[in-house]
C-alpha positions in Angstrom: -87.9 65.1 66.6 -90.8 67.3 67.2 -90.1 71.1 67.9 -90.1 72.5 71.2 -93.2 74.1 72.3 -90.8 77.4 73.2 -90.9 80.2 70.9 -88.5 79.8 67.8 -85.2 81.6 67.9 -84.9 84.5 64.9 -81.7 83.8 62.9 -81.2 88.1 62.9 -81.3 88.0 67.0 -78.7 85.5 67.3 -75.5 86.4 67.5 -73.0 85.6 64.1 -70.4 83.8 65.7 -72.9 81.6 67.5 -74.4 79.5 64.7 -72.4 78.4 61.5 -74.5 78.2 58.4 -70.9 77.8 55.8 -70.9 76.2 52.8 -69.4 72.9 53.1 -69.5 72.7 57.2 -72.2 71.0 59.2 -74.4 73.5 60.2 -74.2 74.2 64.1 -75.8 76.1 66.5 -74.9 77.5 70.3 -77.9 76.1 72.5 -79.2 79.0 74.2 -79.8 77.4 77.4 -76.5 75.0 78.0 -73.9 76.8 75.9 -73.0 74.2 73.8 -72.5 73.6 70.0 -75.2 71.0 68.6 -76.1 70.4 65.0 -79.2 71.6 63.5 -81.5 69.4 62.0 -84.6 70.2 60.3 -84.2 74.0 61.2 -83.6 73.1 64.9 -81.1 72.6 67.3 -81.1 68.9 67.6 -82.3 66.9 71.1 -79.6 67.0 73.4 -79.3 65.8 77.2 -77.6 68.1 79.8 -75.3 65.6 80.6 -72.9 64.0 78.5 -71.1 61.3 80.2 -74.3 59.2 81.4 -77.9 59.2 81.2 -78.5 60.1 85.0 -80.4 57.9 87.2 -82.3 55.2 85.6 -80.7 55.6 82.3 -82.3 58.7 81.3 -80.4 62.4 81.8 -83.0 65.3 81.8 -83.1 66.7 78.4 -82.1 70.5 77.6 -84.8 72.9 77.7 -82.9 74.2 74.7 -83.7 70.9 72.8 -85.4 71.2 69.5 -86.0 74.8 69.9 -86.7 76.0 66.0 -84.5 78.5 64.4 -86.5 80.6 62.1 -84.3 81.7 58.9 -85.9 85.5 58.6 -82.2 86.9 56.9 -80.8 84.9 54.2 -77.6 82.9 54.7 -75.7 86.0 52.5 -76.7 88.5 55.2 -76.0 86.0 57.7 -72.6 85.9 56.3 -71.8 89.5 56.0 -72.9 89.9 59.6 -70.2 87.3 60.4 -67.5 89.2 58.4 -68.6 92.6 60.0 -68.4 91.0 63.8 -64.8 89.8 62.9 -63.6 92.9 61.2 -64.8 95.0 64.5 -63.0 92.1 66.8 -60.3 92.3 64.8 -60.0 96.2 65.2 -60.4 95.8 69.0 -57.1 93.9 68.9 -53.5 95.7 69.1 -51.5 95.2 66.2 -48.4 96.5 68.3 -46.6 94.6 70.5 -45.4 96.5 73.9 -42.3 95.0 75.3 -41.1 95.1 78.8 -37.9 96.3 79.9 -35.6 93.6 80.5 -33.7 93.4 83.6 -30.0 94.3 83.5 -27.9 91.1 83.2 -25.7 90.5 86.4 -21.9 91.0 85.4 -19.9 87.6 85.1 -18.2 86.1 88.6 -14.8 87.4 87.0 -16.0 90.8 86.0 -17.0 91.3 89.7 -15.0 92.7 92.4 -14.2 90.1 95.6 -16.5 91.5 97.9 -19.5 91.5 95.7 -19.2 88.1 94.7 -18.5 87.2 98.3 -21.9 89.2 99.6 -23.9 87.0 96.5 -22.7 84.0 98.2 -23.2 84.9 101.7 -27.1 86.0 100.2 -27.4 82.7 98.8 -26.7 80.8 102.0 -28.7 83.0 103.8 -31.9 82.6 101.2 -31.0 78.4 101.9 -31.5 79.0 105.5 -33.9 81.6 106.5 -37.7 80.9 105.8 -39.0 84.0 105.2 -36.7 84.8 102.6 -37.0 81.2 100.9 -40.7 82.4 100.5 -39.7 85.1 98.0 -39.4 87.9 101.0 -36.8 89.3 102.7 -36.0 89.4 106.2 -34.1 92.7 107.5 -30.8 90.9 107.0 -31.4 89.2 103.6 -32.3 92.5 102.5 -29.0 94.3 103.8 -27.1 91.4 102.3 -28.9 91.9 99.1 -28.3 95.7 99.0 -24.4 94.7 99.7 -24.8 92.3 96.4 -26.7 94.2 94.2 -28.4 91.0 93.1 -32.0 90.1 91.9 -33.7 87.6 94.5 -32.5 84.2 93.8 -34.9 80.9 93.7 -35.0 78.5 96.8 -31.9 76.2 97.0 -29.7 78.4 94.4 -26.1 78.7 95.6 -23.5 80.9 94.0 -20.1 79.5 93.9 
């Protein structure tokens, strides 16, 4: 594999999360041109093609311009590891540890606890939602809004009937 004629990438200039030099893992880097992970062989990003499935017209896909680009190790692997740890620490600090919960809607009373007028209004609203094209799309027409106010109901799903 011949190296690319493009200038070498400096390890200190590559974001630490775009290269993997950890012990016990295969050494990989993100190609700066196609932004995909590829192995590092002989201090170069391994030759790769832009199309992964086929090899293009005539059996050859165009080679990525970032292929065979040298990586110059201007810092040690320990310094890279420290930079990666610092980047992970700042990313963790940006995330909120406190969960923000939304207010839960009040549950509807059971049918046995409702007045007869409210239960009848809910049935009437459910029947109206099935027949009205505007109310079926989670919007309310004027009669549908009046029925909903009378029944004190949240919008129901299309086709839902209350018995």
